[in-house]
GUNUBA-142396 format. One line per 10 residues: number of its first residue (from 1); their letters; for each residue x, y, z of C-alpha. Coordinates in nm, 2 decimals. Layout:
BEGIN
NUM = A = X Y Z | ...
end
This chain:
BEGIN
1 = MIDREAVRDN = 6.68 -6.94 -2.43 | 6.38 -6.99 -2.65 | 6.35 -6.94 -3.00 | 6.13 -6.65 -3.02 | 6.11 -6.62 -3.39 | 5.96 -6.99 -3.40 | 5.68 -6.85 -3.12 | 5.61 -6.58 -3.34 | 5.56 -6.77 -3.65 | 5.37 -7.06 -3.52
11 = AKYLRQVRPI = 5.13 -6.78 -3.35 | 5.08 -6.61 -3.72 | 4.98 -6.91 -3.86 | 4.77 -7.04 -3.58 | 4.58 -6.71 -3.52 | 4.41 -6.78 -3.85 | 4.29 -7.11 -3.75 | 4.19 -7.12 -3.38 | 4.29 -6.99 -3.03 | 4.64 -7.00 -2.97
21 = DPEEIAEYVE = 4.75 -7.26 -2.71 | 5.08 -7.19 -2.54 | 5.08 -7.58 -2.48 | 5.04 -7.63 -2.87 | 5.31 -7.42 -2.96 | 5.54 -7.58 -2.71 | 5.54 -7.87 -2.93 | 5.65 -7.71 -3.25 | 5.92 -7.51 -3.11 | 6.28 -7.67 -3.08
31 = GSPHPAVVKQ = 6.37 -7.80 -2.71 | 5.99 -7.80 -2.66 | 6.01 -7.53 -2.40 | 5.80 -7.54 -2.12 | 5.42 -7.39 -2.18 | 5.46 -7.11 -1.93 | 5.77 -6.99 -2.10 | 5.61 -6.98 -2.42 | 5.32 -6.81 -2.28 | 5.52 -6.52 -2.13
41 = TLREEAFDLG = 5.67 -6.51 -2.47 | 5.34 -6.44 -2.63 | 5.24 -6.19 -2.37 | 5.55 -6.00 -2.45 | 5.47 -6.02 -2.85 | 5.11 -5.98 -2.82 | 5.08 -5.60 -2.92 | 5.28 -5.68 -3.22 | 5.10 -6.00 -3.30 | 4.75 -5.82 -3.27
51 = LVEQDDGTFV = 4.67 -6.06 -3.01 | 4.44 -6.08 -2.66 | 4.50 -6.33 -2.40 | 4.17 -6.47 -2.26 | 4.08 -6.60 -1.93 | 4.16 -6.97 -2.03 | 4.51 -6.88 -2.11 | 4.47 -6.89 -2.49 | 4.50 -6.61 -2.73 | 4.33 -6.46 -3.01
61 = PVDEEPIAVQ = 4.34 -6.19 -3.25 | 4.21 -5.83 -3.10 | 3.87 -5.73 -3.24 | 3.90 -5.50 -3.54 | 3.60 -5.30 -3.44 | 3.68 -4.96 -3.29 | 3.60 -4.93 -2.92 | 3.24 -4.83 -2.86 | 3.12 -4.52 -2.67 | 3.07 -4.60 -2.26
71 = RWHPEAFPQE = 2.87 -4.33 -2.20 | 3.14 -4.25 -1.93 | 2.99 -4.14 -1.59 | 3.18 -4.27 -1.28 | 3.01 -4.20 -0.95 | 3.31 -4.28 -0.76 | 3.72 -4.38 -0.77 | 3.70 -4.77 -0.83 | 3.73 -4.93 -0.48 | 4.03 -5.17 -0.65
81 = YSFALEDLLV = 4.23 -4.86 -0.69 | 4.13 -4.72 -0.35 | 4.27 -5.05 -0.21 | 4.61 -5.01 -0.39 | 4.68 -4.69 -0.31 | 4.58 -4.77 0.06 | 4.82 -5.08 0.05 | 5.09 -4.86 -0.08 | 5.03 -4.62 0.22 | 5.01 -4.89 0.48
91 = REYGANWHMG = 5.34 -5.03 0.36 | 5.53 -4.68 0.36 | 5.40 -4.54 0.68 | 5.18 -4.83 0.86 | 4.83 -4.93 0.92 | 4.74 -4.57 1.07 | 4.90 -4.35 0.78 | 4.65 -4.09 0.81 | 4.72 -4.02 1.21 | 5.00 -3.87 1.42
101 = DSGDTLRESV = 5.36 -3.79 1.25 | 5.31 -3.97 0.91 | 4.94 -3.81 0.85 | 5.08 -3.46 0.94 | 5.35 -3.50 0.69 | 5.15 -3.63 0.41 | 4.88 -3.30 0.50 | 5.16 -3.09 0.47 | 5.26 -3.23 0.13 | 4.89 -3.16 0.00
111 = RRLKTDYYHQ = 4.93 -2.76 0.11 | 5.27 -2.73 -0.03 | 5.12 -2.89 -0.37 | 4.81 -2.64 -0.33 | 5.01 -2.35 -0.24 | 5.29 -2.43 -0.53 | 5.02 -2.46 -0.77 | 4.81 -2.14 -0.68 | 5.14 -1.93 -0.72 | 5.25 -2.12 -1.03
121 = NPVAYDDTAA = 5.59 -2.25 -0.86 | 5.80 -2.48 -0.98 | 5.69 -2.84 -0.82 | 5.92 -3.09 -0.69 | 5.81 -3.42 -0.65 | 5.98 -3.62 -0.39 | 5.88 -3.99 -0.26 | 5.60 -3.75 0.01 | 5.48 -3.53 -0.24 | 5.42 -3.82 -0.52
131 = VGYALYHLPD = 5.19 -3.99 -0.25 | 5.02 -3.64 -0.15 | 4.94 -3.60 -0.50 | 4.81 -3.96 -0.54 | 4.58 -3.89 -0.24 | 4.48 -3.55 -0.38 | 4.45 -3.61 -0.73 | 4.39 -3.96 -0.84 | 4.03 -3.94 -0.82 | 3.97 -3.64 -1.03
141 = NYAVVGYVLD = 4.22 -3.74 -1.30 | 4.11 -4.06 -1.34 | 3.75 -3.93 -1.41 | 3.84 -3.67 -1.63 | 4.04 -3.85 -1.90 | 3.71 -4.08 -1.97 | 3.50 -3.76 -2.06 | 3.75 -3.69 -2.32 | 3.78 -4.02 -2.45 | 3.40 -4.02 -2.52
151 = ELAKKGLLPR = 3.44 -3.72 -2.74 | 3.67 -3.98 -2.98 | 3.49 -4.29 -2.96 | 3.19 -4.12 -3.05 | 3.33 -4.09 -3.37 | 3.47 -4.45 -3.40 | 3.84 -4.27 -3.37 | 3.93 -4.52 -3.08 | 4.06 -4.83 -3.22 | 4.07 -5.15 -3.02
161 = KLRVLDVGAG = 4.44 -5.24 -3.06 | 4.55 -4.87 -2.94 | 4.91 -4.73 -2.87 | 4.94 -4.45 -2.59 | 5.21 -4.24 -2.52 | 5.13 -4.08 -2.16 | 5.36 -3.76 -2.13 | 5.39 -3.64 -1.78 | 5.20 -3.93 -1.66 | 5.21 -3.86 -1.27
171 = AGGPALGLSD = 5.06 -4.14 -1.03 | 4.84 -4.28 -1.28 | 4.50 -4.14 -1.27 | 4.47 -4.09 -1.66 | 4.60 -4.41 -1.70 | 4.39 -4.59 -1.47 | 4.07 -4.40 -1.64 | 4.20 -4.52 -2.01 | 4.23 -4.88 -1.87 | 3.89 -4.88 -1.75
181 = YVGDDALVDY = 3.71 -4.71 -2.06 | 3.88 -4.93 -2.32 | 3.77 -5.24 -2.15 | 3.95 -5.57 -2.08 | 3.91 -5.70 -2.47 | 4.10 -5.40 -2.57 | 4.50 -5.45 -2.69 | 4.69 -5.16 -2.51 | 5.06 -5.08 -2.55 | 5.06 -4.79 -2.28
191 = HAVEPSANAD = 5.41 -4.59 -2.26 | 5.44 -4.34 -1.95 | 5.69 -4.07 -1.95 | 5.76 -3.98 -1.56 | 6.06 -3.86 -1.43 | 5.95 -3.78 -1.08 | 5.90 -4.00 -0.79 | 5.53 -4.02 -0.91 | 5.70 -4.30 -1.14 | 5.70 -4.53 -0.80
201 = VLEHMLEETP = 5.32 -4.44 -0.73 | 5.26 -4.52 -1.09 | 5.42 -4.87 -1.12 | 5.22 -4.97 -0.83 | 4.90 -4.85 -0.97 | 4.95 -5.01 -1.28 | 4.98 -5.35 -1.15 | 4.63 -5.31 -1.11 | 4.54 -5.27 -1.49 | 4.44 -5.62 -1.71
211 = RNFHTTVHRE = 4.64 -5.85 -1.88 | 4.59 -5.69 -2.20 | 4.71 -5.35 -2.10 | 5.08 -5.38 -2.15 | 5.27 -5.10 -1.96 | 5.62 -4.94 -1.98 | 5.76 -4.67 -1.79 | 6.02 -4.44 -1.92 | 6.16 -4.26 -1.61 | 6.33 -3.96 -1.82
221 = TAEDLNLDEL = 6.18 -3.60 -1.88 | 5.97 -3.52 -2.16 | 6.25 -3.32 -2.32 | 6.51 -3.59 -2.29 | 6.34 -3.90 -2.44 | 6.45 -4.02 -2.73 | 6.13 -4.07 -2.91 | 6.34 -4.34 -3.16 | 6.36 -4.58 -2.91 | 5.97 -4.61 -2.91
231 = SGGEEDDESD = 5.96 -4.88 -3.17 | 5.63 -5.06 -3.10 | 5.56 -5.26 -3.47 | 5.66 -5.49 -3.71 | 6.00 -5.41 -3.85 | 5.86 -5.35 -4.19 | 5.59 -5.11 -4.08 | 5.70 -4.78 -3.96 | 5.35 -4.69 -3.92 | 5.33 -4.90 -3.60
241 = DAFDIVLFAN = 5.57 -4.72 -3.43 | 5.33 -4.41 -3.42 | 5.10 -4.36 -3.16 | 4.72 -4.33 -3.19 | 4.71 -4.11 -2.83 | 4.96 -3.88 -2.73 | 4.87 -3.78 -2.38 | 4.92 -3.46 -2.20 | 4.74 -3.48 -1.90 | 4.81 -3.22 -1.61
251 = VLSELDDPES = 5.15 -3.13 -1.73 | 5.18 -2.86 -2.01 | 5.14 -2.58 -1.69 | 5.48 -2.78 -1.53 | 5.72 -2.75 -1.87 | 5.96 -2.48 -1.91 | 5.88 -2.46 -2.27 | 5.54 -2.66 -2.35 | 5.50 -2.55 -2.70 | 5.82 -2.71 -2.85
261 = VVQKYLDVVA = 5.75 -3.01 -2.64 | 5.40 -3.08 -2.77 | 5.58 -2.98 -3.12 | 5.82 -3.29 -3.03 | 5.56 -3.51 -2.94 | 5.37 -3.44 -3.27 | 5.59 -3.61 -3.47 | 5.50 -3.97 -3.31 | 5.15 -3.91 -3.35 | 4.97 -4.16 -3.58
271 = DDGSLVAIEP = 4.86 -4.00 -3.92 | 4.50 -4.10 -3.79 | 4.59 -4.04 -3.43 | 4.51 -3.79 -3.16 | 4.69 -3.57 -2.94 | 4.51 -3.52 -2.64 | 4.60 -3.22 -2.40 | 4.40 -3.19 -2.04 | 4.45 -2.93 -1.77 | 4.26 -2.82 -1.47
281 = ADLNTSTGLR = 4.02 -2.58 -1.49 | 4.15 -2.24 -1.35 | 4.24 -1.95 -1.52 | 4.63 -2.00 -1.58 | 4.64 -2.34 -1.66 | 4.31 -2.32 -1.87 | 4.44 -2.02 -2.07 | 4.80 -2.18 -2.11 | 4.66 -2.49 -2.30 | 4.50 -2.27 -2.54
291 = EVERAVTGPG = 4.80 -2.07 -2.59 | 4.97 -2.43 -2.69 | 4.69 -2.51 -2.90 | 4.70 -2.22 -3.09 | 5.07 -2.17 -3.15 | 5.10 -2.55 -3.27 | 4.78 -2.54 -3.50 | 4.85 -2.23 -3.70 | 4.82 -2.22 -4.09 | 5.04 -2.44 -4.23
301 = SGLTVYSPTL = 5.05 -2.68 -3.93 | 4.88 -2.95 -4.08 | 4.68 -3.00 -3.77 | 4.30 -2.95 -3.67 | 4.11 -2.88 -3.34 | 3.93 -3.20 -3.31 | 3.77 -3.03 -3.01 | 3.63 -2.86 -2.82 | 3.70 -2.51 -2.98 | 3.63 -2.57 -3.34
311 = RLWDGYEPAD = 3.71 -2.31 -3.60 | 3.40 -2.28 -3.78 | 3.52 -1.99 -4.01 | 3.82 -2.11 -4.24 | 4.09 -1.90 -4.25 | 4.02 -1.75 -3.91 | 4.19 -1.83 -3.58 | 4.09 -1.70 -3.22 | 4.27 -1.45 -3.01 | 4.05 -1.41 -2.71
321 = RGWSFDVRDD = 4.18 -1.51 -2.37 | 4.06 -1.84 -2.41 | 3.92 -1.95 -2.08 | 3.72 -2.25 -2.13 | 3.64 -2.54 -1.92 | 3.43 -2.83 -1.87 | 3.21 -2.94 -1.53 | 3.10 -3.27 -1.49 | 2.93 -3.47 -1.19 | 3.13 -3.47 -0.88
331 = LDVPGFQHRL = 3.26 -3.81 -0.72 | 3.20 -3.97 -0.38 | 3.47 -3.90 -0.14 | 3.69 -4.19 -0.17 | 3.79 -4.33 0.19 | 4.15 -4.25 0.20 | 4.07 -3.86 0.14 | 3.81 -3.90 0.44 | 4.03 -4.02 0.65 | 4.34 -3.79 0.54
341 = DEGNDSDEEE = 4.05 -3.50 0.63 | 3.95 -3.66 0.91 | 4.29 -3.70 1.08 | 4.35 -3.32 1.04 | 4.31 -3.16 1.38 | 4.42 -2.80 1.27 | 4.16 -2.52 1.39 | 4.26 -2.31 1.14 | 4.12 -2.54 0.83 | 3.78 -2.63 0.74
351 = SGTFVNVDVQ = 3.67 -2.98 0.70 | 3.68 -3.12 0.34 | 4.04 -2.93 0.29 | 4.19 -3.26 0.17 | 3.92 -3.39 -0.03 | 3.89 -3.32 -0.40 | 3.62 -3.46 -0.60 | 3.54 -3.17 -0.81 | 3.55 -3.26 -1.21 | 3.65 -2.96 -1.39
361 = FSHSILRKDK = 3.88 -2.95 -1.65 | 4.00 -2.79 -1.99 | 4.09 -3.02 -2.30 | 4.21 -2.98 -2.65 | 4.21 -3.27 -2.89 | 4.43 -3.21 -3.22 | 4.44 -3.44 -3.54 | 4.65 -3.46 -3.87 | 4.36 -3.59 -4.06 | 4.16 -3.29 -4.08
371 = KRRFDIRASG = 3.88 -3.48 -3.89 | 3.66 -3.28 -3.64 | 3.41 -3.37 -3.40 | 3.16 -3.17 -3.58 | 3.22 -3.12 -3.92 | 2.98 -2.80 -3.95 | 3.09 -2.45 -4.07 | 2.93 -2.12 -4.04 | 2.79 -1.96 -4.37 | 2.89 -1.55 -4.45
381 = SQHARMADME = 2.52 -1.56 -4.63 | 2.34 -1.69 -4.29 | 2.59 -1.60 -3.99 | 2.76 -1.30 -3.85 | 3.12 -1.34 -3.77 | 3.28 -1.29 -3.43 | 3.59 -1.12 -3.56 | 3.31 -0.88 -3.70 | 3.12 -0.82 -3.38 | 3.20 -0.45 -3.37
391 = EHVTERINLL = 3.00 -0.39 -3.68 | 2.69 -0.55 -3.50 | 2.66 -0.38 -3.17 | 2.29 -0.31 -3.11 | 2.17 -0.51 -3.39 | 1.99 -0.88 -3.38 | 2.17 -1.11 -3.55 | 2.20 -1.49 -3.64 | 2.50 -1.67 -3.56 | 2.67 -2.00 -3.53
401 = AVKLSHNLSE = 2.89 -2.07 -3.22 | 3.03 -2.35 -2.97 | 2.90 -2.36 -2.65 | 3.25 -2.30 -2.43 | 3.12 -2.34 -2.07 | 2.85 -2.40 -1.84 | 2.63 -2.09 -1.65 | 2.95 -1.89 -1.52 | 2.68 -1.63 -1.31 | 2.58 -1.65 -1.00
411 = GKNKLFKVGD = 2.34 -1.39 -1.04 | 1.97 -1.35 -1.21 | 2.07 -1.36 -1.56 | 2.27 -1.66 -1.68 | 2.60 -1.63 -1.88 | 2.77 -1.87 -2.09 | 3.09 -1.84 -2.31 | 3.05 -1.90 -2.67 | 3.31 -1.89 -2.98 | 3.33 -1.95 -3.35
421 = GSEQVEHYAV = 3.72 -1.98 -3.37 | 3.73 -1.61 -3.50 | 3.66 -1.43 -3.18 | 3.93 -1.18 -3.08 | 3.76 -1.09 -2.77 | 3.52 -1.30 -2.53 | 3.20 -1.31 -2.60 | 2.91 -1.43 -2.37 | 2.56 -1.56 -2.42 | 2.36 -1.38 -2.17
431 = LTRESVLNEE = 2.02 -1.53 -2.06 | 1.78 -1.26 -1.98 | 1.44 -1.40 -2.06 | 1.39 -1.80 -2.08 | 1.16 -1.93 -2.31 | 1.09 -2.26 -2.52 | 1.27 -2.10 -2.83 | 1.60 -2.05 -2.62 | 1.61 -2.32 -2.36 | 1.87 -2.50 -2.53
441 = LEHAPYGAIL = 2.13 -2.23 -2.47 | 2.11 -2.39 -2.11 | 2.04 -2.74 -2.18 | 2.35 -2.79 -2.44 | 2.61 -2.97 -2.34 | 2.96 -2.83 -2.32 | 3.13 -2.85 -2.67 | 2.77 -2.83 -2.85 | 2.73 -2.62 -3.18 | 2.45 -2.39 -3.13
451 = GFENVLALWN = 2.23 -2.18 -3.40 | 2.13 -1.82 -3.26 | 1.88 -1.64 -3.44 | 1.76 -1.27 -3.34 | 2.01 -1.22 -3.07 | 2.11 -0.87 -2.96 | 2.47 -0.82 -3.00 | 2.62 -0.52 -2.71 | 2.97 -0.40 -2.60 | 3.02 -0.49 -2.24
461 = DDEGAYNLVV = 3.30 -0.19 -2.15 | 3.34 -0.32 -1.78 | 3.45 -0.64 -1.90 | 3.60 -0.58 -2.23 | 3.37 -0.85 -2.37 | 3.06 -0.87 -2.63 | 2.73 -1.00 -2.47 | 2.50 -1.17 -2.71 | 2.13 -1.10 -2.52 | 1.94 -1.41 -2.54
471 = DAETVVDIVA = 1.57 -1.25 -2.48 | 1.21 -1.37 -2.57 | 1.26 -1.28 -2.92 | 1.58 -1.52 -2.96 | 1.59 -1.87 -3.11 | 1.86 -2.09 -2.97 | 1.86 -2.45 -3.14 | 2.14 -2.72 -3.12 | 2.28 -2.79 -3.42 | 2.53 -3.06 -3.32
481 = A = 2.58 -3.21 -2.99
end
């Protein structure tokens, strides 16, 4: 048995002087343990000691600078992860996993998942369903998380020594995206909560993460997990037990009481950390996410919406339906989805039934330190408030709003959901006549704050929503993006 405390003490001293060599520490520890044993001990203690392992096997202190913005824009699911998933498929079903009975079984599992999801039925993940989920969802889940992390990195809010709790981690798409985003020189203590058969796929995929991405999988439900057991730091520093990111990715809609579960896990979010929630873009999951967001961020909660649905008016909360989602470029079709789709001989299904490379998602980032992506507020002397829009119908007004959709219309006039955090019903900016004065409405990214001047407010009785008509007389500027 190695003297772990002696290894720690020597590492604490040497890290101030030079790279830590396991062979050198072995000489200072009673019993002269083998350097390989010392190296393994250092790996196990690395996060606590703030050490990253280098290519040459030595350890150095992790950089204190936060993770830089990566300008995340993946074109494809990385090949090394595709190969890892196919290795699992070959091991379980053979080289021709996509053909014959095994292919039919996997395709049927994807069909069931899609049907249950569409009808909002509870989903049970046995071994086959877990692999089917990975086949269909790993690529888009991988891509989405990086776009969300970009919003934190732009403000320097992703520490290079990062503690993450991934609640409902699934087959590992978000974990792999997180790993690639933070890079090899980050020091990550990653904990996954996944009680289903997805955990088997997850553990297999996590083997592809780099040496400084330390992983632990808790095979318990989010409701049953004892958070007191998730200790992560020095015994005399309780703050190290908290998490920089608590992630709920594609799981809120599967919980019986998502609000209470989120409330539970807010207790382990660091004071300068973030709770990140991500859901698919469809109506039920997207609006369900907003319901949870609004329930936990009410008056007196101590929480702030960091992005994207900023509250631009102090003292007001939104009460509209809240269907809002971002859209990014599709990924290339991965080989495993192509093979699964090509193996389908059903005449009743179109080509592409088993391909899923759309990147569309709803998300919410909540913080305890009052930080917001854009620290901008509307002014009563300059802007109309959406909560009072009934008073402004048929008037031309100025207002400040967050762009909360891409173009939603397939017709002549482009349509964009907007909000200022006070809206009680939906508000849409309708672009009826494009000009150089209003072109930023279309070109602004999702989540940008826009300033509208001389926009016409109308009530749309058919849709039960307000239309903000942007015409040749309207000026739209990007205030923050």
